[in-house]
N, C-alpha and C positions, 0 to 999 in steps of 0.2 A: 579406349578401354571399355569392355562390355560389362555392364552392371549385372549381377546375379539377382534373381527373384524380382525383376522389374519388367514393366511392360513398355517397350520402345515408344509406342505412340503416346502413351501417357507422359513418359519422360519428356518427350519432345513438346508436347502441349504445355507442360508446365514450365519449360524452358522459354517458350514463346510468351507465356503470361509474364514471366520474370522480366523479359527484355521490354515488353510493351509497358509495364508498370514503371520503368525507369525513364520513360519519355512522355512528354505532353501529348505527342501523337507521333506515330510512325508508320511507314508504308511496308507493303509486302517485300519489296526489294531489300530494304535495309535489314529486315528481319532475316531474310535469307542469308545475307553477308555475315550478320552477327553469329548466326548458328551454323553456317555452312551447310545448309539444306536447299534442295531444288525447290522452285516456285510451286510446282504442283502439290508437293507434301505440305509446305508452309500454308498454302491457300486452303487446303482441305482442313488442316488443323485450326487455322484461324476461324473458318466458317463455323466449325463445331464449337468453338469458344464463344462466337457471337451468338449462335443458336441457343447456348446454354446461359447467356446473359453475363459472361465474365468480361467480355470486351465488346466495344461497339465501334461501328464505322462512322467517321464524321463525313456528312454529305458533301460539304464544301471542298475538302481535300482528298477524299477517299481514303485517308489514312485511318488508323486505329488508335484507341486509347482504352484504358481500363474503365469499368463501371464501378459502382459502389458495392457490387455483390460480395466481394471478399471482405470489404469492411463490415458489412451488415452480419456476415458469418462470424468475423472475429469479435465484433461487438456483442453478439449474442453469447459467445463463449465467456466474455468478460462478465456479463450481467449474471451468468450462471455461477460465478465463482462464489465460494462460501468462505467468509472471513475466518471462521473457526477452523475448517478443514485445511485451508491454505496456511494458517499460522502455526498449527500444532507442531509440525516437524521443527520449525525455527525455534519455537518456545522450548522444545525439549533440548536442543542444542545449546540455547542460552542458559538453561538450568544446569546443564552438564559443565559449561564453561565457568559459571560463577559459583555453583554449589548452594545457590540460594532460591528463595521463593519466586516464581514468575507468575504474573497474572495477565490475563487478557480481559479488556473490558469494553463495553459499549456504553453510550450515554442513553439515559431514559429521563427526560424532563430536566430537572436540576441535579440529577444523581448519575452516578455511574453504577454499572451492574457487573459484577465478576461473572464472565461466561466460561472461563477456563482458568485452571491453576495447576502448576507443576510445583510440588512440594520440595522444600529444601531437604537435603540429606542430614542437615544439622539438627541436633536435639532442640536447640533454642531457636525459634522461627516464628514468623508472623502467623497468626491463627485467623484465617478466613474461610470462606466456603462459597462455592459456586452458587450464585443467586443472591449473594449479600450485596447491599447497597450502601454507598457513601455519598455525601455531598461533593459535588464537583469542585467547589471553591477551595476545599482543604485537602485534596488528594492530588498526588503527582499526576496520575492518569487523567484526572478531570481538567487539571490545569493545562495539560499537554493538548487535550481536545480543544479547549476554549482559546488557547494562544493562537490556534490556526482558524478560528472561527471569526465572523465579523464582529465588530464592536457592539452593534445593536444586540446581537444575541448574547454577548458576554454580559452587558448591562442588564438584560432581561433575566438571565439566570441568576445574576447576583441579587436583584431586586425580589425574585420569587423565592430565594433561599432563605432559610432561617439561620442567620450569621451568628454563630455561637463560638466563644473563646474555648474551644475543646481542649487545648492545652495552652501553656504560656506563649507558644510560638505561632499559634493560629493567626492568619492575617485576618483582620476584621474591618479594615478600611478600604474602600474601593479604589482609592488613589494608589495605595501600596500594591493592591491586587493587579491593577492595570499596569504598573510599572514592572511587576514580576513577569507578567505576560510578554512584555517587550523583550525581556532578557531571555525568556524560553524561546521565543521566535529566533533570536540571534544564535542561541546555543543549539537549538534543535531537540532539546529534552527539558523536562521539568523535574523540579525537586520537591518532595514533601519531607522537610526536616524536622520531624517529630511534631507536625502540625496536627496529625490525625491521632496518633498514639505515641506517648512518651516511650523512648527507647527503640523506636523503628524509624529508619530512613528509607525512602523510596526514591528511585529515579524512573521516570517514564518518557516514552516517545510516542507521537502519534502515528497512526496508520492511515494512509490515504488509498482511495480507489482510482479507477480509471478517469473519473471525471474530476479528480483532484480535490474531491471532498474528504474531510476526515471521517472515518467509519469506526474508529475505535482507538485504543492505545494499549501498549503493553508496559509492564513495570518490572522492576527488580526491587524486592523489599528484603531489607537486611537489618538485623539488630545493631543498634549503634556500637555495641561492644566489638563487633567485627567490621564496623564501617566508619572509619575515621573521616572526618570532613575532607581531608586531603585526597581521598580516593573517589570523591564524587564525580570528577571529570572522567575517571577510568570507567566507572560504571555507567556513566552517561553515554560514553562512546560505545559501550557495548550494547545498550538499549537502542540507541539511534541506528547502529549498523543492522541490527535485527529488524527494526520497524521499517527500515528502508528496504530490506530484501523482501518482506512481506508485502509492502506496497507495490513493489515491481511485479510480484506474482499476481496482484489484483489489477494490473494493467496501468498502474500509476507511472507517468513519465514526468521526471522533473524538468 
């Protein structure tokens, strides 16, 4: 079948690259058999790929293998990914699904900073703004980030934070906090059950990048009058699925 709008030699070169990438090393004859091409054509295309640094010839066997050039190119693309731009479409979809307020945050010291918000269409909703900060220890997004950070960092953030009983539900003991982080890691999402503001429940999930580091978190914030505790798992599932999709776009592989 002839492809339209393609260059045959480029198609063949890419096919060779694909074949070579599937082997630790492979010779010209085997490449010819795999693609049903003659040796002259394959040798010319392989030589071009070698001269451009995509594959290399192994001296001992005279066979070929891929270099790290494609990895370097892909890695550069991953590093150029922008959390906010990659997350926006997914946050909009999450807002449409839940009809509730959606936040995207990053950490800054012992606090989280709201860098994006999709407003709820409901009259009664959580009132926040982009640039607003909150302590990590009493927010769902902060706990989602800390749950997937190392223990030394968690202790450091706790010790440097001003631990205040903001509401009757705010956790103020490190033992209780660490225990909750274990539960968050098991479930994949965190909960702020009126710990920051009476009348508001939030669920949040962490966002990871290609290096498997937590780079932020997203949350669904809902007034308790619309958010009975029995539905926490449902909203947690929504948050987790959304964060996982964004993480994949940032190059994260579980």
